DRENBAMI-865787 format. One record per residue (C-alpha): residue number from 1; residue in one letter; x, y, z. Coordinates in steps of 0.25 Angstrom, whole numbers, plus 5000, padded with zeros to 4 digits. Example, Ala and Ser with C-alpha at 12.3 -4.5 7.8 and 13.67 -1.06 7.14 Angstrom:
1|A|5049|4982|5031 .
2|S|5055|4996|5029 .
% end
This chain:
1|M|4768|4982|5001 .
2|K|4769|4977|4987 .
3|K|4764|4991|4982 .
4|Q|4777|4997|4990 .
5|I|4786|4985|4984 .
6|K|4782|4989|4969 .
7|K|4784|5005|4973 .
8|I|4799|5002|4977 .
9|N|4802|4994|4964 .
10|R|4795|5005|4956 .
11|T|4805|5013|4963 .
12|V|4817|5005|4962 .
13|K|4815|5003|4947 .
14|K|4813|5019|4946 .
15|L|4827|5019|4950 .
16|L|4833|5009|4943 .
17|T|4828|5015|4930 .
18|S|4831|5029|4933 .
19|Q|4847|5025|4938 .
20|S|4846|5016|4924 .
21|K|4843|5029|4916 .
22|N|4852|5037|4922 .
23|K|4865|5026|4920 .
24|M|4869|5028|4933 .
25|P|4870|5018|4946 .
26|L|4865|5023|4959 .
27|Q|4877|5023|4966 .
28|N|4883|5031|4955 .
29|I|4874|5041|4958 .
30|I|4876|5042|4973 .
31|R|4892|5040|4970 .
32|S|4889|5054|4960 .
33|E|4883|5061|4970 .
34|S|4894|5061|4980 .
35|A|4906|5059|4971 .
36|L|4914|5073|4974 .
37|V|4922|5073|4986 .
38|E|4930|5085|4992 .
39|I|4944|5084|5000 .
40|N|4948|5097|5006 .
41|L|4963|5096|5007 .
42|E|4965|5108|5017 .
43|E|4960|5101|5027 .
44|H|4971|5089|5025 .
45|F|4984|5095|5019 .
46|N|4993|5106|5023 .
47|P|4994|5118|5016 .
48|I|5009|5112|5010 .
49|L|5003|5101|5003 .
50|L|4989|5110|4999 .
51|A|4999|5118|4991 .
52|E|5003|5104|4984 .
53|V|4989|5102|4981 .
54|E|4985|5110|4971 .
55|K|5000|5109|4963 .
56|A|4996|5094|4964 .
57|F|4984|5095|4955 .
58|R|4991|5106|4946 .
59|D|5002|5095|4943 .
60|N|4991|5085|4940 .
61|Y|4992|5076|4951 .
62|Q|4977|5072|4950 .
63|T|4981|5059|4942 .
64|R|4990|5055|4955 .
65|L|4980|5059|4965 .
66|I|4967|5054|4958 .
67|R|4974|5040|4957 .
68|I|4977|5039|4972 .
69|V|4962|5045|4977 .
70|Q|4957|5035|4967 .
71|A|4963|5023|4973 .
72|I|4958|5028|4987 .
73|I|4943|5032|4984 .
74|L|4940|5021|4972 .
75|A|4948|5010|4980 .
76|K|4944|4996|4975 .
77|R|4950|4984|4981 .
78|D|4950|4975|4968 .
79|A|4951|4986|4959 .
80|Y|4963|4995|4953 .
81|F|4962|5009|4946 .
82|E|4969|5008|4932 .
83|T|4963|5021|4929 .
84|L|4960|5035|4935 .
85|D|4944|5034|4939 .
86|P|4939|5046|4930 .
87|N|4927|5047|4939 .
88|L|4936|5051|4951 .
89|T|4943|5067|4949 .
90|I|4950|5073|4959 .
91|E|4952|5089|4959 .
92|L|4957|5100|4968 .
93|K|4947|5110|4972 .
94|P|4952|5123|4977 .
95|D|4942|5131|4985 .
96|K|4946|5146|4993 .
97|S|4954|5140|5004 .
98|L|4951|5125|5002 .
99|L|4958|5115|4993 .
100|R|4950|5102|4989 .
101|I|4951|5091|4981 .
102|V|4938|5086|4974 .
103|L|4936|5070|4971 .
104|R|4927|5066|4962 .
105|G|4920|5053|4959 .
106|V|4921|5047|4973 .
107|P|4915|5034|4975 .
108|H|4902|5035|4985 .
109|E|4907|5023|4994 .
110|K|4919|5032|4998 .
111|L|4910|5044|5002 .
112|V|4903|5046|5016 .
113|K|4891|5059|5013 .
114|G|4898|5063|5001 .
115|K|4912|5063|5009 .
116|L|4925|5055|5005 .
117|I|4928|5044|5016 .
118|K|4939|5050|5025 .
119|I|4946|5038|5025 .
120|K|4946|5040|5008 .
121|E|4949|5056|5011 .
122|R|4962|5052|5019 .
123|Q|4967|5044|5009 .
124|I|4965|5055|4998 .
125|L|4970|5064|5006 .
126|C|4983|5055|5008 .
127|G|4986|5053|4995 .
128|I|4985|5069|4990 .
129|R|4994|5072|5002 .
130|D|5005|5061|4996 .
131|L|5002|5068|4981 .
132|L|5006|5081|4988 .
133|V|5017|5076|4998 .
134|S|5024|5069|4983 .
135|R|5023|5085|4978 .
136|Q|5027|5091|4991 .
137|Y|5039|5083|4992 .
138|P|5043|5080|4979 .
139|L|5056|5069|4977 .
140|N|5067|5076|4971 .
141|D|5078|5069|4978 .
142|K|5078|5054|4975 .
143|S|5087|5051|4986 .
144|H|5085|5039|4997 .
145|E|5082|5049|5009 .
146|S|5075|5059|5000 .
147|L|5064|5048|4996 .
148|T|5064|5043|5009 .
149|Q|5061|5057|5013 .
150|Y|5050|5059|5002 .
151|I|5042|5045|5007 .
152|F|5043|5052|5021 .
153|H|5035|5066|5018 .
154|F|5025|5056|5012 .
155|V|5023|5047|5026 .
156|R|5026|5060|5034 .
157|S|5015|5067|5027 .
158|A|5005|5054|5029 .
159|E|5005|5059|5044 .
160|V|5009|5046|5049 .
161|L|5022|5048|5057 .
162|T|5016|5057|5066 .
163|R|5020|5057|5082 .
164|T|5005|5048|5084 .
165|D|5011|5039|5073 .
166|R|5025|5037|5081 .
167|E|5016|5036|5095 .
168|R|5006|5023|5087 .
169|N|5019|5017|5080 .
170|E|5031|5015|5090 .
171|L|5033|5002|5082 .
172|G|5032|5008|5068 .
173|R|5020|5003|5057 .
174|V|5018|4990|5050 .
175|M|5019|4990|5035 .
176|I|5009|4982|5028 .
177|Q|5010|4975|5014 .
178|G|5003|4965|5006 .
179|G|4993|4964|4995 .
180|H|4981|4972|4992 .
181|H|4972|4960|4986 .
182|I|4971|4951|4996 .
183|P|4963|4936|4999 .
184|R|4954|4936|5011 .
185|H|4963|4928|5020 .
186|E|4975|4938|5019 .
187|K|4966|4950|5023 .
188|I|4959|4943|5035 .
189|H|4975|4939|5038 .
190|H|4980|4953|5038 .
191|K|4968|4960|5044 .
192|R|4972|4952|5056 .
193|L|4986|4954|5056 .
194|G|4982|4969|5055 .
195|Y|4973|4967|5067 .
196|G|4985|4963|5074 .
197|I|4993|4975|5070 .
198|G|4982|4985|5074 .
199|L|4981|4978|5089 .
200|L|4994|4982|5090 .
201|G|4993|4996|5085 .
202|L|5002|4996|5073 .
203|E|5000|5005|5062 .
204|L|4999|4998|5047 .
205|I|5006|5005|5034 .
206|T|5000|4998|5022 .
207|G|5000|4999|5008 .
208|S|4985|5006|5010 .
209|G|4977|4996|5000 .
210|P|4968|4986|5001 .
211|G|4971|4969|5005 .
212|S|4984|4969|5013 .
213|M|4984|4983|5016 .
214|E|4971|4984|5023 .
215|E|4966|4972|5028 .
216|P|4979|4975|5040 .
217|M|4973|4988|5041 .
218|K|4958|4983|5044 .
219|G|4964|4973|5055 .
220|A|4973|4985|5061 .
221|I|4961|4993|5062 .
222|R|4954|4983|5070 .
223|G|4967|4981|5079 .
224|Y|4968|4997|5082 .
225|Q|4953|4996|5086 .
226|M|4954|4986|5095 .
227|N|4965|4994|5102 .
228|C|4959|5007|5100 .
229|L|4973|5011|5091 .
230|E|4972|5024|5081 .
231|R|4981|5021|5070 .
232|K|4984|5025|5056 .
233|F|4983|5017|5041 .
234|I|4993|5021|5034 .
235|G|4994|5017|5019 .
236|I|5004|5017|5009 .
237|T|5001|5017|4994 .
238|E|5007|5024|4980 .
239|D|5002|5030|4967 .
240|G|5005|5018|4960 .
241|I|4999|5006|4967 .
242|I|4986|5015|4976 .
243|S|4977|5011|4962 .
244|G|4980|4997|4965 .
245|E|4979|4997|4979 .
246|P|4967|5007|4984 .
247|C|4969|5013|4998 .
248|N|4961|5007|5006 .
249|D|4952|5012|5017 .
250|Y|4959|5011|5031 .
251|I|4973|5019|5025 .
252|D|4971|5034|5032 .
253|H|4986|5037|5030 .
254|L|4989|5034|5015 .
255|I|5003|5036|5010 .
256|V|5004|5038|4993 .
257|F|5017|5038|4989 .
258|P|5022|5040|4974 .
259|D|5028|5027|4972 .
260|I|5029|5013|4980 .
261|E|5043|5015|4981 .
262|K|5039|5026|4991 .
263|R|5029|5016|4996 .
264|L|5037|5007|5002 .
265|E|5047|5014|5007 .
266|A|5036|5021|5016 .
267|F|5031|5009|5020 .
268|I|5045|5003|5026 .
269|R|5049|5016|5033 .
270|M|5036|5018|5038 .
271|S|5033|5005|5046 .
272|R|5042|4996|5054 .
273|A|5037|4982|5050 .
274|G|5028|4976|5037 .
275|I|5020|4965|5036 .
276|I|5018|4959|5021 .
277|F|5005|4952|5017 .
278|P|5004|4943|5004 .
279|G|5003|4952|4992 .
280|G|5007|4953|4977 .
281|P|5020|4958|4969 .
282|G|5018|4972|4977 .
283|T|5020|4966|4991 .
284|F|5031|4957|4985 .
285|E|5039|4970|4981 .
286|E|5037|4977|4995 .
287|I|5043|4962|5002 .
288|L|5054|4962|4994 .
289|T|5056|4980|4996 .
290|I|5057|4977|5012 .
291|L|5066|4965|5011 .
292|W|5073|4974|5002 .
293|I|5074|4985|5012 .
294|K|5076|4975|5024 .
295|T|5088|4966|5018 .
296|H|5096|4980|5013 .
297|P|5108|4982|5018 .
298|L|5105|4997|5024 .
299|N|5092|4992|5032 .
300|K|5100|4983|5042 .
301|F|5094|4990|5052 .
302|F|5080|4990|5047 .
303|R|5069|4983|5057 .
304|F|5057|4980|5048 .
305|P|5049|4969|5052 .
306|L|5042|4963|5039 .
307|Y|5030|4951|5042 .
308|C|5025|4944|5030 .
309|C|5012|4939|5033 .
310|Q|5000|4930|5028 .
311|P|4990|4920|5030 .
312|Q|4991|4905|5026 .
313|Q|4982|4906|5016 .
314|S|4989|4916|5009 .
315|G|4999|4903|5004 .
316|N|5013|4907|5001 .
317|Y|5015|4921|4999 .
318|F|5025|4924|5007 .
319|K|5031|4912|5005 .
320|N|5034|4913|4991 .
321|I|5040|4926|4993 .
322|F|5048|4921|5003 .
323|A|5053|4911|4995 .
324|F|5056|4919|4982 .
325|L|5064|4930|4991 .
326|H|5073|4918|4999 .
327|E|5076|4913|4984 .
328|C|5080|4926|4977 .
329|F|5087|4932|4989 .
330|D|5092|4919|4996 .
331|I|5086|4926|5009 .
332|D|5076|4920|5018 .
333|F|5070|4935|5022 .
334|E|5061|4930|5032 .
335|R|5072|4920|5040 .
336|E|5081|4933|5039 .
337|G|5072|4940|5047 .
338|Y|5067|4950|5035 .
339|L|5054|4947|5036 .
340|R|5044|4938|5044 .
341|Y|5034|4928|5038 .
342|F|5019|4926|5045 .
343|E|5006|4917|5041 .
344|S|4993|4916|5047 .
345|E|4980|4911|5047 .
346|T|4968|4920|5045 .
347|E|4958|4912|5048 .
348|D|4963|4904|5061 .
349|K|4963|4913|5072 .
350|T|4967|4904|5083 .
351|N|4981|4901|5081 .
352|P|4989|4916|5086 .
353|L|5003|4909|5076 .
354|L|4994|4912|5065 .
355|D|4986|4924|5067 .
356|P|4991|4934|5058 .
357|R|4990|4944|5070 .
358|R|5002|4938|5077 .
359|V|5011|4946|5066 .
360|S|5006|4959|5071 .
361|Y|5013|4954|5086 .
362|E|5025|4950|5079 .
363|I|5027|4963|5070 .
364|E|5024|4972|5083 .
365|A|5036|4965|5090 .
366|E|5045|4966|5080 .
367|M|5042|4980|5077 .
368|R|5045|4981|5092 .
369|D|5059|4975|5092 .
370|C|5062|4984|5078 .
371|L|5057|4996|5087 .
372|T|5067|4994|5096 .
373|F|5078|4990|5087 .
374|N|5075|5004|5078 .
375|E|5075|5013|5092 .
376|R|5088|5007|5096 .
377|R|5096|5009|5083 .
378|S|5089|5023|5081 .
379|R|5096|5028|5095 .
380|K|5109|5021|5090 .
381|I|5109|5030|5079 .
382|Q|5101|5041|5085 .
383|R|5091|5042|5074 .
384|I|5076|5045|5078 .
385|F|5067|5032|5077 .
386|S|5052|5033|5070 .
387|P|5045|5019|5068 .
388|L|5036|5027|5058 .
389|W|5048|5029|5048 .
390|D|5059|5022|5046 .
391|W|5070|5031|5040 .
392|D|5081|5022|5041 .
393|V|5078|5010|5031 .
394|Y|5086|5010|5017 .
395|F|5079|5009|5004 .
396|P|5086|5005|4994 .
397|S|5085|5015|4982 .
398|E|5077|5005|4972 .
399|L|5066|5006|4983 .
400|Q|5065|5020|4984 .
401|H|5064|5025|4969 .
402|P|5051|5022|4962 .
403|L|5053|5008|4953 .
404|I|5048|5011|4940 .
405|I|5043|4998|4933 .
406|S|5047|4996|4920 .
407|K|5050|4984|4910 .
408|E|5066|4989|4908 .
409|L|5066|4989|4925 .
410|I|5061|4975|4927 .
411|E|5068|4969|4914 .
412|G|5082|4973|4920 .
413|L|5079|4969|4934 .
414|E|5087|4957|4939 .
415|F|5085|4944|4945 .
416|S|5094|4936|4952 .
417|R|5099|4930|4966 .
418|K|5114|4936|4962 .
419|M|5109|4950|4963 .
420|P|5110|4959|4976 .
421|M|5099|4957|4985 .
422|E|5095|4973|4982 .
423|K|5094|4971|4966 .
424|L|5086|4958|4971 .
425|F|5077|4964|4977 .
426|Y|5075|4977|4968 .
427|S|5073|4966|4954 .
428|I|5061|4958|4964 .
429|R|5055|4970|4969 .
430|S|5055|4977|4956 .
431|L|5048|4966|4948 .
432|S|5038|4965|4959 .
433|S|5036|4980|4957 .
434|A|5034|4978|4943 .
435|I|5023|4966|4944 .
436|V|5015|4976|4954 .
437|E|5017|4987|4942 .
438|C|5011|4978|4932 .
439|N|5000|4971|4941 .
440|V|4996|4983|4950 .
441|R|5001|4998|4946 .
442|N|5000|4996|4931 .
443|R|4994|4984|4924 .
444|N|4997|4989|4909 .
445|F|5011|4988|4912 .
446|I|5015|4976|4905 .
447|K|5005|4981|4894 .
448|E|5015|4993|4894 .
449|Q|5028|4988|4896 .
450|G|5027|4973|4893 .
451|V|5032|4961|4902 .
452|F|5046|4962|4910 .
453|K|5056|4951|4905 .
454|L|5064|4947|4918 .
455|R|5077|4941|4918 .
456|G|5085|4935|4927 .
457|D|5087|4923|4938 .
458|K|5074|4914|4933 .
459|T|5073|4905|4944 .
460|M|5071|4918|4954 .
461|L|5062|4926|4943 .
462|K|5052|4914|4940 .
463|R|5052|4913|4957 .
464|L|5046|4928|4955 .
465|D|5038|4925|4945 .
466|E|5033|4914|4954 .
467|L|5030|4924|4965 .
468|F|5022|4934|4957 .
469|Q|5014|4922|4949 .
470|S|5011|4918|4965 .
471|F|5007|4931|4968 .
472|A|4996|4931|4955 .
473|E|4991|4918|4958 .
474|E|4988|4922|4973 .
475|K|4981|4936|4966 .
476|R|4992|4945|4973 .
477|M|4993|4953|4961 .
478|G|4984|4964|4965 .
479|G|4971|4957|4962 .
480|R|4975|4956|4948 .
481|E|4979|4948|4936 .
482|Y|4994|4947|4938 .
483|Q|5000|4951|4925 .
484|C|5016|4945|4924 .
485|P|5023|4957|4920 .
486|Y|5038|4949|4917 .
487|Q|5044|4937|4909 .
488|I|5054|4930|4915 .
489|L|5064|4928|4903 .
% end
């Protein structure tokens, strides 16, 4: 027995010494053996889209595509992709009648017997498809109708508006928004709420990332399984944030838009209700966007139940936001019915009044009432009603055109209670977007352009600063150290 142990030890030492001489860890040896993957595009795309593939590669679209592929394949929960990984490459390989792309540098854990895991392959194909769709339908006309049609092309190409989808979702789908770096008690809360939604068979639309976008899907999967239901998992993202919010492993229908405005419009037109979980400045921006749309005079017939939900352990996240909005706009949005607030207890499963799952029954009942209202109104105006896409909701032009953050733009914003509601929404939302730009999308922004100098109602700006500081103290700035990009004069 001792001789055998000595023999094993000698063998291990030989392996370690040979490994040190080669200066290559064993895991890298395994990875290098199976780091090349080929995907046949002809099996997945129609001839019209295939014709755009070679043009896209000739026009140097690889950088945009590899950023998407990198976020899907090299996804890390607590890391960001500041630069492209030089080990991951993508090239087009036309071979007689076949058209394939070749990925080099794929991590071993994303492979099964030398082939890419199917869900990751599907997500990559979705990213390629949306890149081709953006080329196939160039946005030449910037009118309100053309922008909405442009977004619709992406959604229709994702095959989430089929007849089967219509039969499965008579009430419509539920939008989920929230932070992607969240504590354990929020993960439990979101998963339990998602379980209730899954039991009712409602489909979810999320931002495709981790955290608040992933946990409800985990719960919903269990709910679907309990009732033997088949459902789709839809994730909507955009080029600028996919590196900060890498795609999770449950998304089977990914849609990648070219900018954040088109992503937000797609969220609202594709869903019939929304659930907001605690997040950071990005989540605050989404709340402002939905309230702006709901309070717009041209949307008086727009019915969109909005639920703000959090566990008791999350403190005063929503209460701070509501207090700030009430102070700025002099409107109690909760009392006026623009949103509803639910606080739950994640640990106590005995009290049904504090069970996160109760929210799913509330939202299902309200969605059923909205369906009756919308169907009645559609018959009155003689228009076909679809629960999967809303053509009627009006979006202000400021919400449809990309907001390009610059020092001049932010310093030109006004902050005053005497301003019209739309302009004040625009100013606060733009500043929130600037916070996201400096802390998530482009960490070098402050070094390149300097700190913003804000002018306006000092009380309002101070309250807004306190709100952003509370996000930072609760570590809701995307898991990073907060960089304050402004100075109040």
